[in-house]
Each structure stands twice: as C-alpha cells, then as structure tokens.
Biopython code that builds the backbone (N, CA, C, O; Angstrom):
import numpy as np
from Bio.PDB.StructureBuilder import StructureBuilder

atoms = [
    (1, "UNK", "N", (0.822, -1.184, 0.000)),
    (1, "UNK", "CA", (0.000, 0.000, 0.000)),
    (1, "UNK", "C", (0.866, 1.247, 0.000)),
    (1, "UNK", "O", (0.606, 2.188, -0.750)),
    (2, "UNK", "N", (1.901, 1.258, 0.845)),
    (2, "UNK", "CA", (2.713, 2.444, 1.008)),
    (2, "UNK", "C", (3.815, 2.584, -0.026)),
    (2, "UNK", "O", (4.519, 3.594, -0.042)),
    (3, "UNK", "N", (3.978, 1.591, -0.891)),
    (3, "UNK", "CA", (5.070, 1.678, -1.851)),
    (3, "UNK", "C", (4.711, 2.601, -3.017)),
    (3, "UNK", "O", (3.584, 2.603, -3.512)),
    (4, "UNK", "N", (5.711, 3.389, -3.439)),
    (4, "UNK", "CA", (5.518, 4.362, -4.507)),
    (4, "UNK", "C", (6.012, 3.754, -5.817)),
    (4, "UNK", "O", (7.100, 3.181, -5.874)),
    (5, "UNK", "N", (5.212, 3.882, -6.857)),
    (5, "UNK", "CA", (5.586, 3.346, -8.157)),
    (5, "UNK", "C", (6.377, 4.420, -8.912)),
    (5, "UNK", "O", (5.899, 5.538, -9.103)),
    (6, "UNK", "N", (7.566, 4.071, -9.325)),
    (6, "UNK", "CA", (8.410, 4.992, -10.086)),
    (6, "UNK", "C", (8.152, 4.749, -11.568)),
    (6, "UNK", "O", (8.340, 3.641, -12.071)),
    (7, "UNK", "N", (7.721, 5.794, -12.252)),
    (7, "UNK", "CA", (7.456, 5.675, -13.684)),
    (7, "UNK", "C", (8.683, 6.124, -14.461)),
    (7, "UNK", "O", (9.348, 7.086, -14.077)),
    (8, "UNK", "N", (8.981, 5.435, -15.547)),
    (8, "UNK", "CA", (10.094, 5.870, -16.398)),
    (8, "UNK", "C", (9.829, 7.281, -16.930)),
    (8, "UNK", "O", (8.674, 7.670, -17.103)),
    (9, "UNK", "N", (10.878, 8.040, -17.187)),
    (9, "UNK", "CA", (10.729, 9.423, -17.655)),
    (9, "UNK", "C", (9.844, 9.554, -18.906)),
    (9, "UNK", "O", (9.067, 10.503, -19.018)),
    (10, "UNK", "N", (9.962, 8.612, -19.833)),
    (10, "UNK", "CA", (9.160, 8.684, -21.064)),
    (10, "UNK", "C", (7.667, 8.599, -20.757)),
    (10, "UNK", "O", (6.861, 9.328, -21.337)),
    (11, "UNK", "N", (7.313, 7.716, -19.856)),
    (11, "UNK", "CA", (5.895, 7.549, -19.501)),
    (11, "UNK", "C", (5.420, 8.786, -18.749)),
    (11, "UNK", "O", (4.313, 9.271, -18.983)),
    (12, "UNK", "N", (6.256, 9.297, -17.847)),
    (12, "UNK", "CA", (5.895, 10.498, -17.106)),
    (12, "UNK", "C", (5.652, 11.672, -18.067)),
    (12, "UNK", "O", (4.686, 12.419, -17.909)),
    (13, "UNK", "N", (6.539, 11.826, -19.064)),
    (13, "UNK", "CA", (6.402, 12.895, -20.054)),
    (13, "UNK", "C", (5.107, 12.745, -20.851)),
    (13, "UNK", "O", (4.408, 13.723, -21.115)),
    (14, "UNK", "N", (4.803, 11.501, -21.228)),
    (14, "UNK", "CA", (3.577, 11.270, -21.994)),
    (14, "UNK", "C", (2.329, 11.551, -21.147)),
    (14, "UNK", "O", (1.332, 12.063, -21.655)),
    (15, "UNK", "N", (2.391, 11.214, -19.861)),
    (15, "UNK", "CA", (1.262, 11.506, -18.971)),
    (15, "UNK", "C", (1.055, 13.021, -18.833)),
    (15, "UNK", "O", (-0.077, 13.505, -18.829)),
    (16, "UNK", "N", (2.148, 13.747, -18.721)),
    (16, "UNK", "CA", (2.064, 15.208, -18.636)),
    (16, "UNK", "C", (1.494, 15.764, -19.929)),
    (16, "UNK", "O", (0.636, 16.647, -19.903)),
    (17, "UNK", "N", (1.964, 15.256, -21.055)),
    (17, "UNK", "CA", (1.461, 15.708, -22.369)),
    (17, "UNK", "C", (-0.031, 15.396, -22.492)),
    (17, "UNK", "O", (-0.797, 16.209, -23.010)),
    (18, "UNK", "N", (-0.436, 14.235, -22.021)),
    (18, "UNK", "CA", (-1.841, 13.838, -22.061)),
    (18, "UNK", "C", (-2.689, 14.811, -21.244)),
    (18, "UNK", "O", (-3.758, 15.228, -21.689)),
    (19, "UNK", "N", (-2.222, 15.170, -20.062)),
    (19, "UNK", "CA", (-2.950, 16.125, -19.221)),
    (19, "UNK", "C", (-3.053, 17.490, -19.905)),
    (19, "UNK", "O", (-4.099, 18.138, -19.857)),
    (20, "UNK", "N", (-1.963, 17.920, -20.538)),
    (20, "UNK", "CA", (-1.972, 19.200, -21.250)),
    (20, "UNK", "C", (-2.986, 19.177, -22.393)),
    (20, "UNK", "O", (-3.730, 20.137, -22.595)),
    (21, "UNK", "N", (-3.006, 18.080, -23.131)),
    (21, "UNK", "CA", (-3.949, 17.951, -24.244)),
    (21, "UNK", "C", (-5.393, 17.934, -23.751)),
    (21, "UNK", "O", (-6.277, 18.503, -24.391)),
    (22, "UNK", "N", (-5.629, 17.283, -22.616)),
    (22, "UNK", "CA", (-6.985, 17.252, -22.059)),
    (22, "UNK", "C", (-7.426, 18.652, -21.632)),
    (22, "UNK", "O", (-8.588, 19.019, -21.803)),
    (23, "UNK", "N", (-6.503, 19.425, -21.081)),
    (23, "UNK", "CA", (-6.813, 20.810, -20.709)),
    (23, "UNK", "C", (-7.080, 21.659, -21.948)),
    (23, "UNK", "O", (-7.995, 22.483, -21.964)),
    (24, "UNK", "N", (-6.275, 21.451, -22.980)),
    (24, "UNK", "CA", (-6.471, 22.168, -24.237)),
    (24, "UNK", "C", (-7.831, 21.824, -24.825)),
    (24, "UNK", "O", (-8.563, 22.703, -25.279)),
    (25, "UNK", "N", (-8.162, 20.539, -24.814)),
    (25, "UNK", "CA", (-9.448, 20.092, -25.341)),
    (25, "UNK", "C", (-10.594, 20.764, -24.585)),
    (25, "UNK", "O", (-11.552, 21.236, -25.197)),
    (26, "UNK", "N", (-10.496, 20.807, -23.276)),
    (26, "UNK", "CA", (-11.552, 21.432, -22.470)),
    (26, "UNK", "C", (-11.705, 22.910, -22.833)),
    (26, "UNK", "O", (-12.823, 23.411, -22.951)),
    (27, "UNK", "N", (-10.579, 23.605, -23.009)),
    (27, "UNK", "CA", (-10.617, 25.031, -23.358)),
    (27, "UNK", "C", (-11.245, 25.235, -24.736)),
    (27, "UNK", "O", (-12.043, 26.153, -24.928)),
    (28, "UNK", "N", (-10.887, 24.385, -25.687)),
    (28, "UNK", "CA", (-11.424, 24.482, -27.047)),
    (28, "UNK", "C", (-12.932, 24.227, -27.040)),
    (28, "UNK", "O", (-13.692, 24.955, -27.677)),
    (29, "UNK", "N", (-13.353, 23.203, -26.325)),
    (29, "UNK", "CA", (-14.786, 22.863, -26.254)),
    (29, "UNK", "C", (-15.567, 24.014, -25.623)),
    (29, "UNK", "O", (-16.640, 24.374, -26.108)),
    (30, "UNK", "N", (-15.039, 24.585, -24.556)),
    (30, "UNK", "CA", (-15.707, 25.704, -23.880)),
    (30, "UNK", "C", (-15.830, 26.907, -24.813)),
    (30, "UNK", "O", (-16.891, 27.523, -24.917)),
    (31, "UNK", "N", (-14.737, 27.227, -25.484)),
    (31, "UNK", "CA", (-14.740, 28.365, -26.409)),
    (31, "UNK", "C", (-15.724, 28.130, -27.561)),
    (31, "UNK", "O", (-16.452, 29.034, -27.969)),
    (32, "UNK", "N", (-15.727, 26.904, -28.071)),
    (32, "UNK", "CA", (-16.634, 26.556, -29.166)),
    (32, "UNK", "C", (-18.093, 26.685, -28.715)),
    (32, "UNK", "O", (-18.929, 27.193, -29.462)),
    (33, "UNK", "N", (-18.397, 26.233, -27.512)),
    (33, "UNK", "CA", (-19.764, 26.332, -26.982)),
    (33, "UNK", "C", (-20.191, 27.792, -26.843)),
    (33, "UNK", "O", (-21.327, 28.143, -27.165)),
    (34, "UNK", "N", (-19.284, 28.639, -26.366)),
    (34, "UNK", "CA", (-19.593, 30.059, -26.226)),
    (34, "UNK", "C", (-19.884, 30.695, -27.583)),
    (34, "UNK", "O", (-20.813, 31.490, -27.722)),
    (35, "UNK", "N", (-19.082, 30.337, -28.574)),
    (35, "UNK", "CA", (-19.294, 30.871, -29.917)),
    (35, "UNK", "C", (-20.602, 30.364, -30.519)),
    (35, "UNK", "O", (-21.288, 31.102, -31.226)),
    (36, "UNK", "N", (-20.947, 29.109, -30.239)),
    (36, "UNK", "CA", (-22.201, 28.557, -30.751)),
    (36, "UNK", "C", (-23.402, 29.280, -30.137)),
    (36, "UNK", "O", (-24.408, 29.496, -30.813)),
    (37, "UNK", "N", (-23.298, 29.651, -28.868)),
    (37, "UNK", "CA", (-24.364, 30.414, -28.219)),
    (37, "UNK", "C", (-24.484, 31.784, -28.882)),
    (37, "UNK", "O", (-25.587, 32.237, -29.188)),
    (38, "UNK", "N", (-23.356, 32.433, -29.102)),
    (38, "UNK", "CA", (-23.344, 33.743, -29.767)),
    (38, "UNK", "C", (-23.909, 33.638, -31.184)),
    (38, "UNK", "O", (-24.623, 34.527, -31.647)),
    (39, "UNK", "N", (-23.582, 32.552, -31.856)),
    (39, "UNK", "CA", (-24.085, 32.316, -33.213)),
    (39, "UNK", "C", (-25.610, 32.162, -33.203)),
    (39, "UNK", "O", (-26.294, 32.707, -34.069)),
    (40, "UNK", "N", (-26.128, 31.436, -32.246)),
    (40, "UNK", "CA", (-27.570, 31.251, -32.118)),
    (40, "UNK", "C", (-28.260, 32.600, -31.887)),
    (40, "UNK", "O", (-29.297, 32.887, -32.485)),
    (41, "UNK", "N", (-27.678, 33.414, -31.022)),
    (41, "UNK", "CA", (-28.235, 34.736, -30.746)),
    (41, "UNK", "C", (-28.214, 35.614, -31.991)),
    (41, "UNK", "O", (-29.172, 36.339, -32.259)),
    (42, "UNK", "N", (-27.129, 35.552, -32.748)),
    (42, "UNK", "CA", (-27.012, 36.336, -33.976)),
    (42, "UNK", "C", (-28.039, 35.868, -34.998)),
    (42, "UNK", "O", (-28.667, 36.685, -35.671)),
    (43, "UNK", "N", (-28.211, 34.554, -35.114)),
    (43, "UNK", "CA", (-29.223, 34.005, -36.031)),
    (43, "UNK", "C", (-30.621, 34.511, -35.664)),
    (43, "UNK", "O", (-31.401, 34.887, -36.539)),
    (44, "UNK", "N", (-30.926, 34.518, -34.371)),
    (44, "UNK", "CA", (-32.237, 35.003, -33.914)),
    (44, "UNK", "C", (-32.422, 36.472, -34.266)),
    (44, "UNK", "O", (-33.486, 36.879, -34.732)),
    (45, "UNK", "N", (-31.378, 37.266, -34.040)),
    (45, "UNK", "CA", (-31.450, 38.701, -34.342)),
    (45, "UNK", "C", (-31.684, 38.921, -35.836)),
    (45, "UNK", "O", (-32.501, 39.758, -36.218)),
    (46, "UNK", "N", (-30.978, 38.181, -36.676)),
    (46, "UNK", "CA", (-31.140, 38.297, -38.129)),
    (46, "UNK", "C", (-32.572, 37.930, -38.518)),
    (46, "UNK", "O", (-33.213, 38.625, -39.306)),
    (47, "UNK", "N", (-33.054, 36.843, -37.961)),
    (47, "UNK", "CA", (-34.415, 36.374, -38.263)),
    (47, "UNK", "C", (-35.454, 37.435, -37.885)),
    (47, "UNK", "O", (-36.356, 37.731, -38.669)),
    (48, "UNK", "N", (-35.327, 37.995, -36.707)),
    (48, "UNK", "CA", (-36.275, 39.009, -36.254)),
    (48, "UNK", "C", (-36.186, 40.272, -37.110)),
    (48, "UNK", "O", (-37.209, 40.876, -37.432)),
    (49, "UNK", "N", (-34.984, 40.664, -37.472)),
    (49, "UNK", "CA", (-34.815, 41.846, -38.323)),
    (49, "UNK", "C", (-35.480, 41.651, -39.682)),
    (49, "UNK", "O", (-36.112, 42.564, -40.214)),
    (50, "UNK", "N", (-35.328, 40.449, -40.234)),
    (50, "UNK", "CA", (-35.927, 40.167, -41.548)),
    (50, "UNK", "C", (-37.451, 40.211, -41.487)),
    (50, "UNK", "O", (-38.103, 40.572, -42.467)),
    (51, "UNK", "N", (-38.020, 39.842, -40.334)),
    (51, "UNK", "CA", (-39.476, 39.841, -40.175)),
    (51, "UNK", "C", (-40.033, 41.251, -39.997)),
    (51, "UNK", "O", (-41.198, 41.504, -40.302)),
    (52, "UNK", "N", (-39.201, 42.170, -39.502)),
    (52, "UNK", "CA", (-39.697, 43.507, -39.160)),
    (52, "UNK", "C", (-39.998, 44.331, -40.412)),
    (52, "UNK", "O", (-39.392, 44.147, -41.467)),
    (53, "UNK", "N", (-40.951, 45.239, -40.256)),
    (53, "UNK", "CA", (-41.321, 46.159, -41.334)),
    (53, "UNK", "C", (-40.146, 47.092, -41.625)),
    (53, "UNK", "O", (-39.316, 47.356, -40.755)),
    (54, "UNK", "N", (-40.092, 47.579, -42.846)),
    (54, "UNK", "CA", (-38.994, 48.456, -43.258)),
    (54, "UNK", "C", (-38.958, 49.738, -42.426)),
    (54, "UNK", "O", (-37.879, 50.239, -42.108)),
    (55, "UNK", "N", (-40.126, 50.270, -42.074)),
    (55, "UNK", "CA", (-40.167, 51.540, -41.330)),
    (55, "UNK", "C", (-39.999, 51.363, -39.820)),
    (55, "UNK", "O", (-39.919, 52.351, -39.090)),
    (56, "UNK", "N", (-39.946, 50.120, -39.345)),
    (56, "UNK", "CA", (-39.750, 49.870, -37.913)),
    (56, "UNK", "C", (-38.362, 50.354, -37.496)),
    (56, "UNK", "O", (-37.362, 49.958, -38.096)),
    (57, "UNK", "N", (-38.296, 51.204, -36.477)),
    (57, "UNK", "CA", (-36.977, 51.667, -36.037)),
    (57, "UNK", "C", (-36.186, 50.505, -35.421)),
    (57, "UNK", "O", (-36.739, 49.699, -34.672)),
    (58, "UNK", "N", (-34.914, 50.428, -35.739)),
    (58, "UNK", "CA", (-34.051, 49.393, -35.167)),
    (58, "UNK", "C", (-32.877, 50.052, -34.467)),
    (58, "UNK", "O", (-32.442, 51.146, -34.829)),
    (59, "UNK", "N", (-32.380, 49.361, -33.461)),
    (59, "UNK", "CA", (-31.284, 49.879, -32.646)),
    (59, "UNK", "C", (-30.224, 48.800, -32.514)),
    (59, "UNK", "O", (-30.508, 47.603, -32.571)),
    (60, "UNK", "N", (-29.011, 49.255, -32.338)),
    (60, "UNK", "CA", (-27.951, 48.288, -32.043)),
    (60, "UNK", "C", (-27.282, 48.695, -30.746)),
    (60, "UNK", "O", (-27.197, 49.875, -30.406)),
    (61, "UNK", "N", (-26.818, 47.704, -30.045)),
    (61, "UNK", "CA", (-26.177, 47.921, -28.765)),
    (61, "UNK", "C", (-24.705, 48.260, -28.983)),
    (61, "UNK", "O", (-23.969, 47.531, -29.648)),
    (62, "UNK", "N", (-24.301, 49.385, -28.404)),
    (62, "UNK", "CA", (-22.903, 49.792, -28.450)),
    (62, "UNK", "C", (-22.505, 50.074, -27.007)),
    (62, "UNK", "O", (-22.840, 51.118, -26.448)),
    (63, "UNK", "N", (-21.794, 49.139, -26.422)),
    (63, "UNK", "CA", (-21.459, 49.271, -25.007)),
    (63, "UNK", "C", (-22.729, 49.201, -24.175)),
    (63, "UNK", "O", (-23.482, 48.231, -24.255)),
    (64, "UNK", "N", (-22.959, 50.221, -23.389)),
    (64, "UNK", "CA", (-24.138, 50.247, -22.527)),
    (64, "UNK", "C", (-25.293, 51.056, -23.098)),
    (64, "UNK", "O", (-26.275, 51.316, -22.403)),
    (65, "UNK", "N", (-25.180, 51.452, -24.350)),
    (65, "UNK", "CA", (-26.250, 52.263, -24.929)),
    (65, "UNK", "C", (-26.791, 51.630, -26.203)),
    (65, "UNK", "O", (-26.134, 50.793, -26.821)),
    (66, "UNK", "N", (-27.993, 52.038, -26.588)),
    (66, "UNK", "CA", (-28.594, 51.618, -27.847)),
    (66, "UNK", "C", (-28.568, 52.800, -28.800)),
    (66, "UNK", "O", (-28.888, 53.924, -28.414)),
    (67, "UNK", "N", (-28.191, 52.550, -30.030)),
    (67, "UNK", "CA", (-28.123, 53.597, -31.038)),
    (67, "UNK", "C", (-29.046, 53.214, -32.184)),
    (67, "UNK", "O", (-29.015, 52.086, -32.677)),
    (68, "UNK", "N", (-29.872, 54.176, -32.600)),
    (68, "UNK", "CA", (-30.764, 53.947, -33.735)),
    (68, "UNK", "C", (-29.902, 53.778, -34.984)),
    (68, "UNK", "O", (-28.929, 54.504, -35.186)),
    (69, "UNK", "N", (-30.277, 52.812, -35.812)),
    (69, "UNK", "CA", (-29.471, 52.531, -36.997)),
    (69, "UNK", "C", (-30.366, 52.115, -38.157)),
    (69, "UNK", "O", (-31.571, 51.921, -37.997)),
    (70, "UNK", "N", (-29.766, 51.985, -39.297)),
    (70, "UNK", "CA", (-30.451, 51.561, -40.516)),
    (70, "UNK", "C", (-30.603, 50.042, -40.509)),
    (70, "UNK", "O", (-29.651, 49.319, -40.212)),
    (71, "UNK", "N", (-31.791, 49.565, -40.836)),
    (71, "UNK", "CA", (-32.072, 48.127, -40.813)),
    (71, "UNK", "C", (-31.108, 47.346, -41.712)),
    (71, "UNK", "O", (-30.554, 46.332, -41.289)),
    (72, "UNK", "N", (-30.910, 47.808, -42.932)),
    (72, "UNK", "CA", (-30.056, 47.070, -43.864)),
    (72, "UNK", "C", (-28.600, 47.053, -43.402)),
    (72, "UNK", "O", (-27.917, 46.037, -43.526)),
    (73, "UNK", "N", (-28.133, 48.170, -42.876)),
    (73, "UNK", "CA", (-26.753, 48.212, -42.364)),
    (73, "UNK", "C", (-26.578, 47.228, -41.212)),
    (73, "UNK", "O", (-25.567, 46.531, -41.123)),
    (74, "UNK", "N", (-27.571, 47.183, -40.334)),
    (74, "UNK", "CA", (-27.512, 46.263, -39.207)),
    (74, "UNK", "C", (-27.559, 44.811, -39.681)),
    (74, "UNK", "O", (-26.837, 43.958, -39.165)),
    (75, "UNK", "N", (-28.418, 44.539, -40.671)),
    (75, "UNK", "CA", (-28.491, 43.183, -41.239)),
    (75, "UNK", "C", (-27.149, 42.772, -41.837)),
    (75, "UNK", "O", (-26.675, 41.655, -41.626)),
    (76, "UNK", "N", (-26.549, 43.687, -42.582)),
    (76, "UNK", "CA", (-25.238, 43.399, -43.197)),
    (76, "UNK", "C", (-24.189, 43.105, -42.116)),
    (76, "UNK", "O", (-23.390, 42.176, -42.232)),
    (77, "UNK", "N", (-24.220, 43.925, -41.070)),
    (77, "UNK", "CA", (-23.274, 43.750, -39.964)),
    (77, "UNK", "C", (-23.474, 42.393, -39.274)),
    (77, "UNK", "O", (-22.511, 41.684, -38.980)),
    (78, "UNK", "N", (-24.724, 42.053, -39.025)),
    (78, "UNK", "CA", (-25.029, 40.778, -38.370)),
    (78, "UNK", "C", (-24.679, 39.585, -39.256)),
    (78, "UNK", "O", (-24.182, 38.572, -38.764)),
    (79, "UNK", "N", (-24.932, 39.699, -40.550)),
    (79, "UNK", "CA", (-24.577, 38.610, -41.476)),
    (79, "UNK", "C", (-23.068, 38.405, -41.524)),
    (79, "UNK", "O", (-22.591, 37.272, -41.583)),
    (80, "UNK", "N", (-22.324, 39.500, -41.499)),
    (80, "UNK", "CA", (-20.860, 39.407, -41.485)),
    (80, "UNK", "C", (-20.384, 38.744, -40.191)),
    (80, "UNK", "O", (-19.507, 37.880, -40.205)),
    (81, "UNK", "N", (-20.982, 39.167, -39.072)),
    (81, "UNK", "CA", (-20.642, 38.574, -37.775)),
    (81, "UNK", "C", (-20.959, 37.082, -37.781)),
    (81, "UNK", "O", (-20.193, 36.274, -37.256)),
    (82, "UNK", "N", (-22.100, 36.726, -38.382)),
    (82, "UNK", "CA", (-22.535, 35.340, -38.483)),
    (82, "UNK", "C", (-21.507, 34.501, -39.252)),
    (82, "UNK", "O", (-21.153, 33.402, -38.825)),
    (83, "UNK", "N", (-21.035, 35.021, -40.376)),
    (83, "UNK", "CA", (-20.025, 34.305, -41.180)),
    (83, "UNK", "C", (-18.745, 34.090, -40.373)),
    (83, "UNK", "O", (-18.160, 33.007, -40.381)),
    (84, "UNK", "N", (-18.326, 35.149, -39.677)),
    (84, "UNK", "CA", (-17.106, 35.053, -38.874)),
    (84, "UNK", "C", (-17.265, 34.015, -37.771)),
    (84, "UNK", "O", (-16.367, 33.206, -37.540)),
    (85, "UNK", "N", (-18.406, 34.038, -37.091)),
    (85, "UNK", "CA", (-18.656, 33.057, -36.021)),
    (85, "UNK", "C", (-18.685, 31.637, -36.578)),
    (85, "UNK", "O", (-18.120, 30.726, -35.973)),
    (86, "UNK", "N", (-19.336, 31.439, -37.719)),
    (86, "UNK", "CA", (-19.369, 30.114, -38.346)),
    (86, "UNK", "C", (-17.967, 29.613, -38.651)),
    (86, "UNK", "O", (-17.653, 28.446, -38.418)),
    (87, "UNK", "N", (-17.127, 30.498, -39.173)),
    (87, "UNK", "CA", (-15.750, 30.128, -39.498)),
    (87, "UNK", "C", (-14.990, 29.734, -38.236)),
    (87, "UNK", "O", (-14.279, 28.729, -38.213)),
    (88, "UNK", "N", (-15.148, 30.535, -37.194)),
    (88, "UNK", "CA", (-14.438, 30.254, -35.943)),
    (88, "UNK", "C", (-14.914, 28.941, -35.323)),
    (88, "UNK", "O", (-14.107, 28.173, -34.800)),
    (89, "UNK", "N", (-16.222, 28.682, -35.379)),
    (89, "UNK", "CA", (-16.754, 27.424, -34.836)),
    (89, "UNK", "C", (-16.189, 26.241, -35.622)),
    (89, "UNK", "O", (-15.833, 25.218, -35.038)),
    (90, "UNK", "N", (-16.109, 26.382, -36.944)),
    (90, "UNK", "CA", (-15.558, 25.320, -37.792)),
    (90, "UNK", "C", (-14.090, 25.053, -37.444)),
    (90, "UNK", "O", (-13.673, 23.903, -37.310)),
    (91, "UNK", "N", (-13.321, 26.124, -37.301)),
    (91, "UNK", "CA", (-11.897, 25.986, -36.963)),
    (91, "UNK", "C", (-11.737, 25.298, -35.607)),
    (91, "UNK", "O", (-10.914, 24.395, -35.453)),
    (92, "UNK", "N", (-12.528, 25.732, -34.631)),
    (92, "UNK", "CA", (-12.449, 25.114, -33.306)),
    (92, "UNK", "C", (-12.901, 23.654, -33.347)),
    (92, "UNK", "O", (-12.359, 22.818, -32.624)),
    (93, "UNK", "N", (-13.883, 23.344, -34.183)),
    (93, "UNK", "CA", (-14.321, 21.959, -34.340)),
    (93, "UNK", "C", (-13.197, 21.077, -34.864)),
    (93, "UNK", "O", (-13.006, 19.953, -34.399)),
    (94, "UNK", "N", (-12.455, 21.598, -35.838)),
    (94, "UNK", "CA", (-11.319, 20.844, -36.387)),
    (94, "UNK", "C", (-10.219, 20.685, -35.338)),
    (94, "UNK", "O", (-9.606, 19.623, -35.221)),
    (95, "UNK", "N", (-9.977, 21.757, -34.576)),
    (95, "UNK", "CA", (-8.962, 21.691, -33.517)),
    (95, "UNK", "C", (-9.389, 20.677, -32.454)),
    (95, "UNK", "O", (-8.562, 19.930, -31.931)),
    (96, "UNK", "N", (-10.667, 20.658, -32.146)),
    (96, "UNK", "CA", (-11.198, 19.701, -31.170)),
    (96, "UNK", "C", (-10.958, 18.269, -31.650)),
    (96, "UNK", "O", (-10.512, 17.421, -30.879)),
    (97, "UNK", "N", (-11.252, 18.004, -32.911)),
    (97, "UNK", "CA", (-11.055, 16.653, -33.460)),
    (97, "UNK", "C", (-9.584, 16.251, -33.447)),
    (97, "UNK", "O", (-9.247, 15.131, -33.064)),
    (98, "UNK", "N", (-8.702, 17.172, -33.870)),
    (98, "UNK", "CA", (-7.260, 16.866, -33.873)),
    (98, "UNK", "C", (-6.765, 16.576, -32.458)),
    (98, "UNK", "O", (-5.966, 15.664, -32.246)),
    (99, "UNK", "N", (-7.244, 17.355, -31.501)),
    (99, "UNK", "CA", (-6.817, 17.158, -30.118)),
    (99, "UNK", "C", (-7.315, 15.817, -29.593)),
    (99, "UNK", "O", (-6.582, 15.113, -28.899)),
    (100, "UNK", "N", (-8.553, 15.459, -29.918)),
    (100, "UNK", "CA", (-9.095, 14.158, -29.493)),
    (100, "UNK", "C", (-8.276, 13.012, -30.092)),
    (100, "UNK", "O", (-7.982, 12.029, -29.412)),
    (101, "UNK", "N", (-7.911, 13.147, -31.373)),
    (101, "UNK", "CA", (-7.108, 12.102, -32.027)),
    (101, "UNK", "C", (-5.743, 11.972, -31.342)),
    (101, "UNK", "O", (-5.252, 10.867, -31.112)),
    (102, "UNK", "N", (-5.144, 13.115, -31.023)),
    (102, "UNK", "CA", (-3.827, 13.112, -30.374)),
    (102, "UNK", "C", (-3.926, 12.465, -28.983)),
    (102, "UNK", "O", (-3.036, 11.717, -28.577)),
    (103, "UNK", "N", (-5.005, 12.759, -28.267)),
    (103, "UNK", "CA", (-5.212, 12.161, -26.937)),
    (103, "UNK", "C", (-5.333, 10.645, -27.068)),
    (103, "UNK", "O", (-4.726, 9.904, -26.296)),
    (104, "UNK", "N", (-6.117, 10.182, -28.047)),
    (104, "UNK", "CA", (-6.269, 8.734, -28.268)),
    (104, "UNK", "C", (-4.921, 8.090, -28.574)),
    (104, "UNK", "O", (-4.595, 7.014, -28.073)),
    (105, "UNK", "N", (-4.150, 8.777, -29.409)),
    (105, "UNK", "CA", (-2.830, 8.281, -29.804)),
    (105, "UNK", "C", (-1.939, 8.090, -28.564)),
    (105, "UNK", "O", (-1.337, 7.033, -28.376)),
    (106, "UNK", "N", (-1.869, 9.117, -27.740)),
    (106, "UNK", "CA", (-1.012, 9.059, -26.548)),
    (106, "UNK", "C", (-1.545, 8.013, -25.568)),
    (106, "UNK", "O", (-0.765, 7.285, -24.953)),
    (107, "UNK", "N", (-2.866, 7.935, -25.421)),
    (107, "UNK", "CA", (-3.436, 6.916, -24.538)),
    (107, "UNK", "C", (-3.067, 5.512, -25.030)),
    (107, "UNK", "O", (-2.750, 4.630, -24.232)),
    (108, "UNK", "N", (-3.113, 5.319, -26.337)),
    (108, "UNK", "CA", (-2.740, 4.021, -26.909)),
    (108, "UNK", "C", (-1.282, 3.686, -26.640)),
    (108, "UNK", "O", (-0.959, 2.561, -26.259)),
    (109, "UNK", "N", (-0.398, 4.666, -26.837)),
    (109, "UNK", "CA", (1.029, 4.450, -26.590)),
    (109, "UNK", "C", (1.283, 4.150, -25.113)),
    (109, "UNK", "O", (2.069, 3.269, -24.764)),
    (110, "UNK", "N", (0.592, 4.913, -24.254)),
    (110, "UNK", "CA", (0.756, 4.669, -22.819)),
    (110, "UNK", "C", (0.276, 3.274, -22.445)),
    (110, "UNK", "O", (0.913, 2.583, -21.650)),
    (111, "UNK", "N", (-0.841, 2.868, -23.016)),
    (111, "UNK", "CA", (-1.393, 1.545, -22.722)),
    (111, "UNK", "C", (-0.414, 0.450, -23.156)),
    (111, "UNK", "O", (-0.190, -0.523, -22.436)),
    (112, "UNK", "N", (0.163, 0.631, -24.350)),
    (112, "UNK", "CA", (1.154, -0.332, -24.853)),
    (112, "UNK", "C", (2.340, -0.422, -23.891)),
    (112, "UNK", "O", (2.789, -1.513, -23.538)),
    (113, "UNK", "N", (2.834, 0.738, -23.478)),
    (113, "UNK", "CA", (3.987, 0.746, -22.564)),
    (113, "UNK", "C", (3.656, 0.134, -21.227)),
    (113, "UNK", "O", (4.456, -0.607, -20.655)),
    (114, "UNK", "N", (2.466, 0.446, -20.725)),
    (114, "UNK", "CA", (2.067, -0.095, -19.430)),
    (114, "UNK", "C", (1.862, -1.606, -19.530)),
    (114, "UNK", "O", (2.233, -2.340, -18.614)),
    (115, "UNK", "N", (1.277, -2.077, -20.627)),
    (115, "UNK", "CA", (1.107, -3.517, -20.835)),
    (115, "UNK", "C", (2.464, -4.187, -20.942)),
    (115, "UNK", "O", (2.659, -5.290, -20.429)),
    (116, "UNK", "N", (3.396, -3.530, -21.601)),
    (116, "UNK", "CA", (4.743, -4.079, -21.754)),
    (116, "UNK", "C", (5.469, -4.146, -20.437)),
    (116, "UNK", "O", (6.261, -5.063, -20.222)),
    (117, "UNK", "N", (5.227, -3.202, -19.545)),
    (117, "UNK", "CA", (5.891, -3.182, -18.228)),
    (117, "UNK", "C", (5.357, -4.257, -17.307)),
    (117, "UNK", "O", (6.092, -4.827, -16.501)),
    (118, "UNK", "N", (4.041, -4.532, -17.437)),
    (118, "UNK", "CA", (3.426, -5.466, -16.479)),
    (118, "UNK", "C", (3.684, -6.924, -16.818)),
    (118, "UNK", "O", (3.415, -7.811, -16.007)),
    (119, "UNK", "N", (4.200, -7.173, -18.005)),
    (119, "UNK", "CA", (4.472, -8.571, -18.358)),
    (119, "UNK", "C", (5.879, -8.965, -18.094)),
    (119, "UNK", "O", (6.257, -10.110, -18.340)),
]
sb = StructureBuilder()
sb.init_structure("model")
sb.init_model(0)
sb.init_chain("A")
sb.init_seg("    ")
for serial, (resi, resn, name, xyz) in enumerate(atoms, 1):
    if name == "N":
        sb.init_residue(resn, " ", resi, " ")
    sb.init_atom(name, np.array(xyz, "f"), 0.0, 1.0, " ", f" {name:<3s}", serial, name[0])
structure = sb.get_structure()
C-alpha cells in the first residue's frame, strides 16, 4: 500500500502531455460552446430583423447604450458577424477533433507501454 511506483521518464512525459492535451481540449470545447451560443443569438437577431417592417426603427447595442441605426446596415453587420462566427466554430471543431485524435494516440502508446511493463 505504502510503496511508490516509479514511472520511467518517457511515460511520465507522456502523462504530462496527455494532461496538457486534455486541458487544451476542455478550453477548445468551452470556447466553441460560447461561440455557438453567440451564433444562435445572432441568427435570432437576423431572423427578427428580416421579419420587421422596413419603417420599424431598429437599434444596435454599443457598449451600454442603444443607437438607432439603418435596418439594412444592421443586417449586413449581423450577417458578417454570423459568417465570422461560423468560421471560428468550424476551426475550433477541427482543432477539437485533432486534439481528441492526439489524446487517443497518446493513450494508446501509454497503454502499450504499461502492458509491456506489467508482463
């Protein structure tokens, strides 16, 4: 019970790398989720703007204030923001997949080494 298991330096390094990758994955997933929420909100805003009458006054939030603006300009701005968010979500999705693959790879190598040590 009280004996300490000494891991070879290579295994220790891989375990540290695995922990770093898991932290990176968590950060990427969190960031991606936040962007997806922002994307949903932007989609809703675009949808509501498209439904509104042309003469309906529209406002955009700038800091803590609302400023009256042109409907078409606001739509253009929101559509541009939407494209940017979609691109960022896609990039983060790819980063998430690459990180998951790398984690699997390291877990496999660690498992092989651990199996090799126990025999």
